[in-house]
C-alpha positions as a Markdown table, in Angstrom:
| # | Residue | x | y | z |
|---|---|---|---|---|
| 1 | Met | 99.8 | 100.5 | 13.1 |
| 2 | Arg | 99.2 | 101.3 | 16.9 |
| 3 | Ile | 100.3 | 99.0 | 19.8 |
| 4 | Thr | 99.4 | 99.6 | 23.5 |
| 5 | Tyr | 101.7 | 98.1 | 26.0 |
| 6 | Ser | 103.0 | 97.9 | 29.6 |
| 7 | Phe | 106.6 | 99.0 | 30.2 |
| 8 | Pro | 108.2 | 96.3 | 32.3 |
| 9 | Tyr | 111.1 | 96.8 | 34.7 |
| 10 | Glu | 113.5 | 94.7 | 32.6 |
| 11 | Ala | 112.9 | 97.0 | 29.6 |
| 12 | Phe | 113.5 | 100.1 | 31.8 |
| 13 | Val | 116.8 | 98.8 | 33.0 |
| 14 | Ala | 117.9 | 97.8 | 29.5 |
| 15 | Leu | 117.6 | 101.4 | 28.4 |
| 16 | Gln | 119.7 | 102.9 | 31.2 |
| 17 | Pro | 123.4 | 103.6 | 30.6 |
| 18 | Pro | 125.7 | 100.8 | 31.6 |
| 19 | Phe | 126.7 | 100.7 | 35.2 |
| 20 | Val | 130.3 | 101.4 | 35.9 |
| 21 | Pro | 131.0 | 100.6 | 39.5 |
| 22 | Leu | 134.5 | 102.0 | 39.9 |
| 23 | Asp | 136.5 | 104.8 | 38.2 |
| 24 | Arg | 140.0 | 104.3 | 37.0 |
| 25 | Pro | 142.5 | 104.2 | 40.0 |
| 26 | Glu | 143.9 | 107.6 | 40.9 |
| 27 | Leu | 147.5 | 108.4 | 40.9 |
| 28 | Gly | 148.0 | 107.7 | 44.7 |
| 29 | Leu | 146.5 | 104.3 | 44.4 |
| 30 | Ile | 148.5 | 103.4 | 41.3 |
| 31 | Leu | 151.7 | 104.5 | 43.2 |
| 32 | Phe | 150.6 | 102.3 | 46.2 |
| 33 | Phe | 150.0 | 99.3 | 43.8 |
| 34 | Gln | 153.5 | 99.9 | 42.3 |
| 35 | Phe | 155.4 | 100.0 | 45.7 |
| 36 | Ala | 153.4 | 97.1 | 47.2 |
| 37 | Gly | 154.0 | 95.1 | 44.0 |
| 38 | Ala | 157.7 | 96.0 | 44.1 |
| 39 | Leu | 157.8 | 94.7 | 47.7 |
| 40 | Ala | 156.3 | 91.4 | 46.6 |
| 41 | Gly | 158.7 | 91.3 | 43.7 |
| 42 | Ile | 161.7 | 91.7 | 46.1 |
| 43 | Gly | 160.4 | 88.8 | 48.1 |
| 44 | Phe | 159.8 | 86.6 | 45.1 |
| 45 | Met | 163.3 | 87.5 | 43.8 |
| 46 | Leu | 165.0 | 86.5 | 47.2 |
| 47 | Ile | 163.0 | 83.3 | 47.3 |
| 48 | Thr | 163.9 | 82.4 | 43.7 |
| 49 | Val | 167.6 | 83.0 | 44.1 |
| 50 | Arg | 167.6 | 81.1 | 47.3 |
| 51 | Ile | 166.0 | 78.0 | 45.7 |
| 52 | Val | 168.4 | 78.3 | 42.8 |
| 53 | His | 171.3 | 78.5 | 45.2 |
| 54 | Leu | 170.1 | 75.4 | 47.0 |
| 55 | Phe | 170.2 | 73.5 | 43.7 |
| 56 | Gly | 173.7 | 74.6 | 43.2 |
| 57 | Trp | 173.0 | 76.7 | 40.1 |
| 58 | Thr | 174.4 | 80.1 | 41.5 |
| 59 | Pro | 176.9 | 80.9 | 44.3 |
| 60 | Trp | 174.8 | 83.8 | 45.7 |
| 61 | Pro | 172.9 | 82.4 | 48.8 |
| 62 | Ser | 170.5 | 85.3 | 49.0 |
| 63 | Ala | 168.4 | 85.8 | 52.2 |
| 64 | Pro | 166.8 | 83.1 | 54.4 |
| 65 | Met | 163.7 | 81.7 | 52.9 |
| 66 | Tyr | 161.4 | 82.9 | 55.5 |
| 67 | Arg | 162.6 | 86.6 | 55.0 |
| 68 | Gly | 161.8 | 86.5 | 51.3 |
| 69 | Ala | 158.5 | 84.7 | 52.1 |
| 70 | Ala | 157.6 | 87.5 | 54.6 |
| 71 | Glu | 158.3 | 90.3 | 52.1 |
| 72 | Phe | 156.4 | 88.5 | 49.4 |
| 73 | Ala | 153.4 | 88.0 | 51.6 |
| 74 | Leu | 153.5 | 91.5 | 52.9 |
| 75 | Gly | 153.5 | 93.0 | 49.4 |
| 76 | Gly | 150.8 | 90.6 | 48.2 |
| 77 | Phe | 148.6 | 91.1 | 51.3 |
| 78 | Ala | 148.6 | 94.7 | 50.7 |
| 79 | Val | 147.6 | 94.4 | 47.1 |
| 80 | Ala | 145.0 | 91.8 | 47.9 |
| 81 | Ala | 143.5 | 93.9 | 50.6 |
| 82 | Val | 143.1 | 97.0 | 48.4 |
| 83 | Trp | 141.5 | 94.8 | 45.7 |
| 84 | Tyr | 139.2 | 93.1 | 48.1 |
| 85 | Phe | 137.9 | 96.4 | 49.6 |
| 86 | Arg | 137.5 | 97.9 | 46.1 |
| 87 | Arg | 135.5 | 94.9 | 45.1 |
| 88 | Arg | 133.2 | 95.2 | 48.2 |
| 89 | Ser | 132.8 | 99.0 | 47.3 |
| 90 | Ala | 131.8 | 98.0 | 43.9 |
| 91 | Gln | 129.2 | 95.5 | 45.1 |
| 92 | Ser | 127.8 | 98.0 | 47.6 |
| 93 | Met | 127.6 | 100.6 | 44.7 |
| 94 | Arg | 126.0 | 98.0 | 42.5 |
| 95 | Arg | 123.2 | 97.4 | 45.3 |
| 96 | Glu | 122.6 | 101.0 | 45.7 |
| 97 | His | 122.4 | 101.5 | 41.9 |
| 98 | Asp | 119.8 | 98.6 | 41.8 |
| 99 | Glu | 117.8 | 100.4 | 44.5 |
| 100 | Phe | 118.0 | 103.7 | 42.7 |
| 101 | Leu | 116.6 | 102.1 | 39.5 |
| 102 | Arg | 113.8 | 100.4 | 41.3 |
| 103 | Asp | 112.9 | 103.7 | 43.0 |
| 104 | Arg | 112.9 | 105.6 | 39.7 |
| 105 | Tyr | 110.7 | 102.8 | 38.1 |
| 106 | Ala | 108.2 | 102.9 | 40.9 |
| 107 | Arg | 107.8 | 106.6 | 40.2 |
| 108 | Leu | 107.6 | 106.3 | 36.4 |
| 109 | His | 104.5 | 107.8 | 35.0 |
| 110 | Cys | 102.0 | 105.8 | 33.0 |
| 111 | Arg | 104.3 | 102.7 | 32.8 |
| 112 | Asn | 101.3 | 100.5 | 32.3 |
| 113 | Glu | 99.7 | 102.8 | 29.6 |
| 114 | Arg | 102.3 | 103.2 | 27.0 |
| 115 | Phe | 101.7 | 103.1 | 23.2 |
| 116 | Phe | 103.5 | 103.1 | 19.9 |
| 117 | Glu | 102.1 | 104.3 | 16.7 |
| 118 | Ala | 103.6 | 104.3 | 13.1 |
| 119 | Thr | 102.7 | 107.4 | 11.0 |
| 120 | Asp | 103.8 | 108.8 | 7.6 |
| 121 | Glu | 106.1 | 111.1 | 9.5 |
| 122 | Gly | 107.7 | 108.5 | 11.8 |
| 123 | Leu | 107.3 | 106.6 | 15.0 |
| 124 | Val | 105.3 | 108.0 | 18.0 |
| 125 | Phe | 106.1 | 106.7 | 21.4 |
| 126 | Gly | 103.9 | 108.1 | 24.3 |
| 127 | Cys | 101.6 | 107.6 | 27.1 |
| 128 | Asn | 98.4 | 109.5 | 28.5 |
| 129 | Cys | 100.4 | 112.5 | 29.4 |
| 130 | Ser | 103.0 | 113.0 | 26.6 |
| 131 | Asn | 104.3 | 111.6 | 23.3 |
| 132 | Glu | 107.6 | 111.8 | 21.2 |
| 133 | Leu | 107.9 | 111.6 | 17.5 |
| 134 | Val | 111.0 | 109.9 | 16.1 |
| 135 | Pro | 111.1 | 110.9 | 12.4 |
| 136 | Trp | 111.9 | 108.1 | 10.0 |
| 137 | Ser | 115.0 | 110.0 | 8.8 |
| 138 | Arg | 116.4 | 110.0 | 12.4 |
| 139 | Leu | 115.8 | 106.2 | 12.9 |
| 140 | Thr | 119.2 | 104.6 | 13.2 |
| 141 | Ala | 118.7 | 101.0 | 14.4 |
| 142 | Met | 116.6 | 98.1 | 15.2 |
| 143 | Val | 117.5 | 95.2 | 17.5 |
| 144 | Glu | 115.3 | 92.2 | 18.2 |
| 145 | Ser | 116.0 | 91.1 | 21.7 |
| 146 | Pro | 114.5 | 88.6 | 24.1 |
| 147 | Leu | 112.7 | 91.6 | 25.6 |
| 148 | Gly | 111.2 | 92.9 | 22.5 |
| 149 | Phe | 112.3 | 95.4 | 19.8 |
| 150 | Val | 114.9 | 98.1 | 20.7 |
| 151 | Val | 114.3 | 101.0 | 18.4 |
| 152 | Ala | 117.1 | 103.5 | 18.4 |
| 153 | Gly | 117.1 | 107.2 | 17.2 |
| 154 | Glu | 119.7 | 109.6 | 17.0 |
| 155 | Arg | 119.1 | 110.9 | 20.6 |
| 156 | Asp | 117.0 | 108.3 | 22.4 |
| 157 | Ser | 116.2 | 104.6 | 22.4 |
| 158 | His | 112.9 | 102.9 | 23.0 |
| 159 | Ile | 111.8 | 99.3 | 23.7 |
| 160 | Val | 108.5 | 97.8 | 22.4 |
| 161 | Pro | 108.0 | 94.6 | 24.6 |
| 162 | Asn | 106.9 | 91.3 | 23.2 |
| 163 | Thr | 104.0 | 91.4 | 25.4 |
| 164 | Gly | 102.5 | 94.3 | 23.4 |
| 165 | Phe | 102.1 | 92.3 | 20.3 |
| 166 | Ala | 98.9 | 90.2 | 19.8 |
| 167 | Asn | 100.5 | 87.5 | 17.8 |
| 168 | Ala | 103.5 | 86.5 | 15.8 |
| 169 | Ala | 102.0 | 88.0 | 12.7 |
| 170 | Gln | 101.9 | 91.4 | 14.3 |
| 171 | Arg | 105.5 | 91.1 | 15.4 |
| 172 | Thr | 106.4 | 90.2 | 11.7 |
| 173 | Glu | 104.5 | 93.2 | 10.4 |
| 174 | Phe | 106.2 | 95.5 | 12.9 |
| 175 | Arg | 109.7 | 94.1 | 11.8 |
| 176 | Arg | 108.9 | 94.7 | 8.1 |
| 177 | Leu | 107.8 | 98.2 | 8.9 |
| 178 | Leu | 111.0 | 99.1 | 10.7 |
| 179 | Ser | 113.2 | 97.4 | 8.0 |
| 180 | Glu | 111.5 | 99.4 | 5.2 |
| 181 | Asn | 112.0 | 102.7 | 6.8 |
| 182 | Leu | 115.5 | 102.0 | 7.8 |
| 183 | Asn | 116.4 | 101.3 | 4.3 |
| 184 | Arg | 114.1 | 103.7 | 2.6 |
| 185 | Asn | 116.9 | 106.2 | 1.6 |
| 186 | Lys | 119.2 | 103.3 | 0.3 |
| 187 | Thr | 119.7 | 104.0 | -3.3 |
| 188 | Leu | 119.9 | 101.3 | -6.0 |
| 189 | Ser | 123.5 | 102.0 | -6.6 |
| 190 | Ala | 124.5 | 101.0 | -3.1 |
| 191 | Arg | 127.1 | 98.0 | -3.1 |
| 192 | Thr | 126.2 | 95.3 | -0.8 |
| 193 | Val | 128.7 | 92.8 | 0.8 |
| 194 | Glu | 127.5 | 89.7 | 2.4 |
| 195 | Phe | 130.0 | 88.1 | 4.8 |
| 196 | Glu | 130.7 | 86.1 | 7.9 |
| 197 | Cys | 133.8 | 86.5 | 10.1 |
| 198 | Ser | 135.9 | 83.7 | 11.5 |
| 199 | Arg | 138.3 | 83.7 | 14.4 |
| 200 | Arg | 141.1 | 84.1 | 12.0 |
| 201 | Asp | 139.6 | 87.2 | 10.6 |
| 202 | Trp | 139.3 | 88.6 | 14.1 |
| 203 | Arg | 143.0 | 87.8 | 14.7 |
| 204 | Asp | 143.9 | 89.5 | 11.3 |
| 205 | Ala | 141.8 | 92.6 | 12.5 |
| 206 | Gly | 143.8 | 92.7 | 15.7 |
| 207 | Trp | 147.1 | 92.7 | 13.9 |
| 208 | Leu | 145.8 | 95.4 | 11.6 |
| 209 | Arg | 144.8 | 97.6 | 14.6 |
| 210 | Phe | 148.2 | 96.9 | 16.0 |
| 211 | Lys | 149.9 | 98.2 | 12.9 |
| 212 | Ala | 147.6 | 101.2 | 12.7 |
| 213 | Gly | 148.5 | 102.5 | 16.2 |
| 214 | Gly | 147.9 | 99.7 | 18.8 |
| 215 | Trp | 151.7 | 99.2 | 19.1 |
| 216 | Thr | 151.8 | 102.2 | 21.2 |
| 217 | Arg | 150.0 | 100.2 | 24.0 |
| 218 | Val | 152.7 | 97.5 | 23.6 |
| 219 | Val | 155.4 | 99.9 | 24.0 |
| 220 | Ala | 153.8 | 101.7 | 27.0 |
| 221 | Leu | 153.3 | 98.2 | 28.7 |
| 222 | Thr | 157.1 | 97.3 | 27.9 |
| 223 | Val | 158.1 | 100.6 | 29.5 |
| 224 | Gln | 156.0 | 99.9 | 32.6 |
| 225 | Ala | 157.4 | 96.4 | 32.9 |
| 226 | Cys | 161.0 | 97.7 | 32.6 |
| 227 | Gly | 160.1 | 100.2 | 35.3 |
| 228 | Gly | 158.8 | 97.4 | 37.5 |
| 229 | Val | 162.0 | 95.5 | 37.1 |
| 230 | Gly | 163.9 | 98.6 | 37.8 |
| 231 | Met | 162.0 | 99.4 | 41.0 |
| 232 | Ile | 162.6 | 95.8 | 42.4 |
| 233 | Leu | 166.2 | 95.9 | 41.7 |
| 234 | Tyr | 166.7 | 99.6 | 43.0 |
| 235 | Phe | 164.6 | 99.1 | 46.2 |
| 236 | Gly | 165.7 | 95.6 | 46.9 |
| 237 | Pro | 168.9 | 96.5 | 48.9 |
| 238 | Phe | 167.1 | 99.1 | 50.9 |
| 239 | Val | 164.4 | 96.4 | 51.9 |
| 240 | Asp | 166.8 | 93.4 | 52.4 |
| 241 | Tyr | 170.6 | 93.8 | 52.4 |
| 242 | Asp | 171.0 | 90.3 | 50.8 |
| 243 | Ala | 169.4 | 91.6 | 47.6 |
| 244 | Arg | 172.0 | 92.8 | 45.1 |
| 245 | Phe | 172.2 | 93.8 | 41.3 |
| 246 | Asp | 173.5 | 90.6 | 39.8 |
| 247 | Ser | 172.3 | 88.2 | 37.0 |
| 248 | Pro | 170.3 | 85.8 | 39.3 |
| 249 | Phe | 168.5 | 88.7 | 40.9 |
| 250 | Val | 167.9 | 90.4 | 37.6 |
| 251 | Ala | 166.5 | 87.2 | 36.0 |
| 252 | Ala | 164.2 | 86.7 | 39.0 |
| 253 | Ala | 162.9 | 90.1 | 39.0 |
| 254 | Val | 162.2 | 89.9 | 35.1 |
| 255 | Ala | 160.4 | 86.6 | 35.8 |
| 256 | Phe | 158.1 | 88.1 | 38.5 |
| 257 | Val | 157.2 | 91.1 | 36.2 |
| 258 | Ala | 156.6 | 88.7 | 33.4 |
| 259 | Ile | 154.2 | 86.5 | 35.4 |
| 260 | Val | 152.3 | 89.7 | 36.6 |
| 261 | Val | 151.9 | 91.0 | 33.0 |
| 262 | Ile | 150.7 | 87.6 | 31.9 |
| 263 | Leu | 148.1 | 87.4 | 34.6 |
| 264 | Met | 146.9 | 91.0 | 33.8 |
| 265 | Leu | 146.5 | 90.0 | 30.2 |
| 266 | Val | 144.6 | 86.8 | 31.0 |
| 267 | Ile | 142.2 | 88.2 | 33.4 |
| 268 | Arg | 141.5 | 91.4 | 31.4 |
| 269 | Arg | 138.0 | 91.4 | 29.8 |
| 270 | Arg | 137.9 | 91.5 | 26.1 |
| 271 | Pro | 134.8 | 92.0 | 24.0 |
| 272 | Ser | 134.2 | 88.9 | 21.8 |
| 273 | Gly | 133.8 | 89.3 | 18.1 |
| 274 | Tyr | 130.5 | 88.6 | 16.1 |
| 275 | Phe | 130.7 | 85.3 | 14.1 |
| 276 | Gly | 127.3 | 85.3 | 12.6 |
| 277 | Pro | 126.3 | 86.4 | 9.0 |
| 278 | Leu | 126.2 | 90.1 | 8.1 |
| 279 | Lys | 125.2 | 92.3 | 5.2 |
| 280 | Ala | 126.7 | 95.7 | 4.7 |
| 281 | Ser | 125.4 | 98.2 | 2.0 |
| 282 | Phe | 127.6 | 101.0 | 1.2 |
| 283 | Ala | 125.4 | 104.0 | -0.1 |
| 284 | Glu | 126.0 | 107.7 | -0.5 |
| 285 | Asp | 124.2 | 108.8 | 2.6 |
| 286 | Ala | 125.2 | 106.0 | 5.1 |
| 287 | Ile | 126.3 | 102.4 | 5.6 |
| 288 | Tyr | 123.3 | 99.9 | 6.1 |
| 289 | Val | 124.2 | 96.8 | 8.3 |
| 290 | Gln | 121.8 | 93.8 | 8.7 |
| 291 | Ser | 122.1 | 90.7 | 10.7 |
| 292 | Pro | 119.5 | 88.0 | 11.5 |
| 293 | Val | 118.3 | 90.0 | 14.5 |
| 294 | Ser | 119.1 | 93.6 | 13.9 |
| 295 | Glu | 119.3 | 96.4 | 11.3 |
| 296 | Ser | 121.1 | 99.7 | 11.5 |
| 297 | Arg | 121.9 | 102.8 | 9.5 |
| 298 | Val | 125.3 | 104.5 | 10.1 |
| 299 | Pro | 125.6 | 108.0 | 8.6 |
| 300 | Trp | 129.0 | 108.8 | 7.2 |
| 301 | Pro | 129.6 | 111.5 | 9.7 |
| 302 | Gln | 129.4 | 109.0 | 12.4 |
| 303 | Val | 132.2 | 106.9 | 11.0 |
| 304 | Thr | 135.3 | 108.2 | 12.6 |
| 305 | Gly | 137.9 | 106.3 | 10.6 |
| 306 | Cys | 139.0 | 103.2 | 8.7 |
| 307 | Met | 141.8 | 100.8 | 8.7 |
| 308 | Ile | 142.6 | 98.7 | 5.6 |
| 309 | Asp | 145.0 | 96.1 | 4.4 |
| 310 | Arg | 145.0 | 93.3 | 2.1 |
| 311 | Lys | 143.2 | 91.0 | 4.5 |
| 312 | Cys | 140.4 | 93.1 | 6.0 |
| 313 | Leu | 138.6 | 96.4 | 6.2 |
| 314 | Ile | 137.6 | 97.8 | 9.5 |
| 315 | Leu | 135.3 | 100.8 | 9.8 |
| 316 | Val | 135.4 | 102.7 | 13.1 |
| 317 | Gln | 132.2 | 104.2 | 14.7 |
| 318 | Ser | 133.4 | 104.8 | 18.1 |
| 319 | Ser | 136.0 | 103.4 | 20.7 |
| 320 | Leu | 133.6 | 100.5 | 21.2 |
| 321 | Ala | 132.0 | 99.9 | 17.8 |
| 322 | Met | 133.6 | 98.8 | 14.7 |
| 323 | Leu | 132.6 | 96.9 | 11.6 |
| 324 | Leu | 135.0 | 94.2 | 10.3 |
| 325 | Ile | 134.6 | 92.9 | 6.6 |
| 326 | Pro | 137.2 | 90.3 | 5.5 |
| 327 | Ser | 138.6 | 91.2 | 2.0 |
| 328 | Arg | 137.9 | 87.9 | 0.6 |
| 329 | Tyr | 134.2 | 88.7 | 0.4 |
| 330 | Ile | 134.9 | 91.9 | -1.5 |
| 331 | Ser | 135.1 | 91.7 | -5.4 |
| 332 | Pro | 137.5 | 93.9 | -7.3 |
| 333 | Val | 134.6 | 95.8 | -8.7 |
| 334 | Gln | 133.0 | 96.4 | -5.4 |
| 335 | Gly | 136.4 | 97.2 | -3.8 |
| 336 | Gly | 137.0 | 99.9 | -6.3 |
| 337 | Tyr | 133.6 | 101.5 | -5.6 |
| 338 | Ile | 134.0 | 101.1 | -1.8 |
| 339 | Met | 137.5 | 102.7 | -1.8 |
| 340 | Lys | 136.3 | 105.6 | -3.9 |
| 341 | Leu | 133.5 | 106.1 | -1.5 |
| 342 | Leu | 135.7 | 105.9 | 1.5 |
| 343 | Ser | 138.2 | 108.5 | 0.1 |
| 344 | Glu | 135.3 | 110.9 | -0.5 |
| 345 | Lys | 133.4 | 110.6 | 2.8 |
| 346 | Leu | 136.3 | 110.0 | 5.4 |
| 347 | Thr | 138.8 | 112.5 | 6.4 |
| 348 | Arg | 140.7 | 110.4 | 9.1 |
| 349 | Gly | 141.4 | 106.9 | 7.5 |
| 350 | Arg | 144.3 | 105.0 | 8.9 |
| 351 | Gly | 146.3 | 102.2 | 7.3 |
| 352 | Ala | 147.5 | 101.3 | 3.9 |
| 353 | Leu | 144.8 | 102.1 | 1.4 |
| 354 | Ala | 145.3 | 98.8 | -0.5 |
| 355 | Arg | 142.5 | 97.6 | -2.8 |
| 356 | Pro | 140.6 | 94.9 | -0.8 |
| 357 | Gly | 139.9 | 92.8 | -3.7 |
| 358 | Gln | 143.6 | 92.1 | -4.2 |
| 359 | Asn | 145.7 | 89.3 | -2.6 |
């Protein structure tokens, strides 16, 4: 089977590493945010205590409203200004990155004369001046996207655009060819689990990850929050002599830090879970995963750990990739085989090794 195609710009961009506009803030910037946030917190504390005093709920008068508002505005303006300029910098870097990709694409050799060929040894991707063989044994994944088929090997990925296929029948034949060779080493003894995750399953997975080590992040966030409260109360008298260490001021400082933490958690981007049907086959050489639009083979050396309890099984491939299987889809017989396979193949499992088939 041989297919000739043109390599579009969209496919070229899809194969590039994800663009990260900004690195994590350096220590100096983090300290600046902390002190500017503390200044805004002092202003918030003075305003809050003043309002509470006006209602007659505390005898402490605090500072005049305009002083607290000025300190809150100064700290908030400093944080907002840095955030704005970092965002502008990220947009500028994005434009430069897009121009760089377009320049690279313009210089790409043979972009309108690419071909793909399936042989007994594997897949051959090439052009008029060079070609690359991806052996069937090193084929790891196939994803059907709006652009075409994304074929991933152990080292590189390739895209076969939809425009390269003459008709739907040729696409179907190509899909069948990839599926057969991705699963060619799957033995008859492999145990297959068909499942579909719900929102409750992803919540259970989050709780399991929390028990298996995620609690350290909560502890770190709590320590940072307590440090923020301490900074507001400590530097308050240095910034404004009306600030003091007393219960209304402590409560206001805690309220400010709590609001900041809640806002950070709300605006933080979280990867969404997959809710469609999946099929996972556990074999001696790898885990074979199938969805309606993709297939992949994950060799056991690439599985870095597992987390198991009575509600779900999580297999970790990297910091960004994991496979969640709800325990209700695993029968006791399958659970025994999978647990035996996990104990043999993995050396860094985490979590209580309870049999998934039990309740």
